C-alpha positions as CSV (number, residue, x, y, z in Angstrom):
1,X,109.3,41.7,-132.6
2,X,106.4,40.8,-134.7
3,X,104.8,43.9,-134.8
4,X,107.8,45.1,-137.3
5,X,106.8,42.3,-139.8
6,X,104.3,44.1,-142.3
7,X,103.3,40.9,-144.1
8,X,100.0,40.3,-142.1
9,X,99.2,43.8,-141.5
10,X,99.5,45.5,-145.0
11,X,96.7,43.2,-146.8
12,X,94.4,44.0,-143.7
13,X,95.0,47.7,-144.3
14,X,94.5,47.6,-147.9
15,X,91.2,45.6,-147.5
16,X,89.8,47.9,-145.0
17,X,90.5,51.0,-147.0
18,X,88.9,49.0,-150.1
19,X,85.8,48.4,-147.9
20,X,85.6,51.9,-146.6
21,X,85.9,53.4,-150.1
22,X,83.5,51.0,-151.9
23,X,80.8,50.9,-149.2
24,X,80.9,53.5,-146.6
25,X,81.9,56.6,-148.9
26,X,78.9,56.2,-151.5
27,X,76.4,55.6,-148.5
28,X,77.3,58.8,-146.9
29,X,77.4,60.7,-150.3
30,X,74.1,59.7,-151.1
31,X,72.7,61.1,-147.7
32,X,70.2,64.1,-148.4
33,X,69.2,66.5,-145.8
34,X,65.3,66.9,-145.4
35,X,65.8,70.8,-145.3
36,X,67.8,72.4,-148.2
37,X,69.5,75.5,-147.3
38,X,68.1,78.5,-148.9
39,X,70.0,81.6,-150.0
40,X,69.5,84.8,-147.8
41,X,68.3,88.1,-149.6
42,X,70.9,90.7,-150.1
43,X,68.4,93.3,-148.8
44,X,69.9,95.4,-146.0
45,X,67.5,95.7,-143.2
46,X,66.6,99.3,-141.8
47,X,67.1,99.6,-138.2
48,X,65.3,102.3,-136.0
49,X,66.9,103.8,-133.2
50,X,65.2,103.5,-129.7
51,X,62.8,106.3,-128.6
52,X,64.2,106.5,-125.2
53,X,63.9,109.9,-123.7
54,X,66.9,109.9,-121.1
């Protein structure tokens, strides 16, 4: 059963994680959004009751 031999697969795993951590992660962290989120005001809005005469 060759799939139980970790010899060829462990270096591939280490190399793929090395590439992922050195190339892909910094590129995604450098991404900026065009619209920065703004904080909402803490004011309570006044709601008026509906003037329905039932």
